[in-house]
FIDO-568792 format. One record per residue (C-alpha): residue in one letter; x, y, z. Coordinates in steps of 0.02 Angstrom, whole numbers, padded with zeros to 5 digits, always signed. Each point is the difference from the previous one (the first is absolute). Example, Ala and Ser with C-alpha at 12.3 -4.5 7.8 and 13.67 -1.06 7.14 Angstrom:
residues 2
A+00615-00225+00390S+00069+00172-00033
END
This chain:
residues 148
M+01009+03255-02056W+00151-00109+00076W-00115-00143-00037W-00013+00052-00170L+00206+00019-00012A+00007-00181+00076T-00097-00086-00098P+00106-00121-00089I-00002-00014-00185T+00048-00148-00125L+00173+00037-00110A+00031-00088-00168R+00116-00140+00013A+00180+00066-00066P+00012-00042-00171I+00173-00120+00017D+00043-00132-00049P+00005-00159+00090A+00176-00068-00084D+00076+00155+00041K+00100+00065+00156V-00026+00115+00151Q+00124+00123-00047C+00092-00009+00185V-00108-00032+00163S+00047+00046+00201Y+00094-00124+00091A-00033-00023+00194P+00061-00200+00045F-00103+00008+00163R-00105-00148+00052G-00133-00047+00117E+00095+00080+00157Q+00137+00072-00075T+00001+00176-00010P+00120+00134-00029L-00064+00102+00156E+00124-00115+00117A+00173+00025-00046W+00061-00176+00025T-00115-00079-00123H+00109-00059-00138I-00053-00090-00162D+00091-00145-00054A+00097-00016-00152E-00124-00153-00054Q-00166+00090+00019I+00072+00156-00093E+00057-00113-00141Q-00171-00091-00013D-00095+00171+00000L+00108+00046-00145R-00012-00128-00112Q-00188-00006+00031L+00019+00194-00066K+00080-00043-00163E-00132-00080-00048I-00093+00189-00008T+00125+00115+00003D+00191+00041-00069C+00020+00133+00161V-00049+00001+00197R+00018+00161+00083T+00060-00004+00199Y-00039+00123+00126S+00145-00044+00124L+00163-00069+00021E-00019-00075+00177N-00068-00175+00050G+00083-00085-00114L-00042+00101-00160D+00178+00022-00027Q-00012-00174-00087V-00132+00053-00127P+00148+00054-00133A+00115-00144+00008I-00157-00115+00009A-00092+00081-00165A+00170-00033-00090R-00011-00164+00034V-00174-00043-00033G+00041+00107-00176G-00094+00123-00092L-00058+00103+00167K+00061+00196-00006V-00017+00067+00174L-00057+00184+00031Q+00088+00000+00178G-00092+00122+00152I+00096+00045+00122W-00111+00066+00158L+00049+00149+00099S-00058+00032+00197S+00059+00133+00107N+00142-00103+00062R+00156+00085-00117T+00132-00140+00025K-00114-00123-00042N-00024+00088-00169Y+00156+00036-00044E+00022-00195+00036Q-00134-00046-00104A+00046+00124-00143G+00181-00068-00007L-00085-00204+00009A-00076+00056-00165I+00139+00105-00082R+00088-00165+00024L-00129-00101-00044T-00018+00100-00168K+00164-00033-00034E-00001-00183+00021F-00150-00031-00105P-00001+00130-00147G-00109-00070-00109I-00093-00063+00120I-00069+00169+00101T-00046+00116-00097A-00064+00123+00088V+00013+00084+00191I-00126+00079+00061V+00026+00085+00158G-00093+00058+00170N-00167-00113-00029E-00127+00124+00065V+00117+00077+00133L-00066+00174+00003L-00173-00044-00021R+00056-00090+00170G+00083+00166+00049E+00154-00094+00063M+00125+00095-00112T+00018+00204-00068M-00003+00010-00157A+00194+00054-00009D+00032-00179+00086L-00071-00088-00142V+00068+00110-00140S+00176-00030+00075I-00030-00191+00037I-00072-00004-00204R+00142+00099-00064L+00115-00119+00075V-00076-00145-00051K-00013+00068-00166T+00176+00054-00029Q+00053-00181+00051V-00115-00102-00120
END
């Protein structure tokens, strides 16, 4: 039975006009040995700008998962590139101090780039990872929501 359930099936190609842009794409700038798992990893603005200029050809929106590793530069670069909106993610963890710093940074960037950041996504899978209680997550969501 397990073999049958795991049998590959052929899916029909989605009827998307090749000239249309993708509505939004998840963006992580890491290349080669770069990894978000190392705190010292910092992506340069030039690399992010190169990526966003390429992505602008296929989409009008990028979704980030964090503000770390240089990703805090994305809204300013998206504004400079023009034509890109940002769904700004805030990566939360078990570190309460860092969580509130991240929330504060996202709030500041949202106020600085109101035409660029169109949504703030708080807590990317933090409950799934078991690093925070639901009550703590709700508290941070409410803080961000009242500020943006």
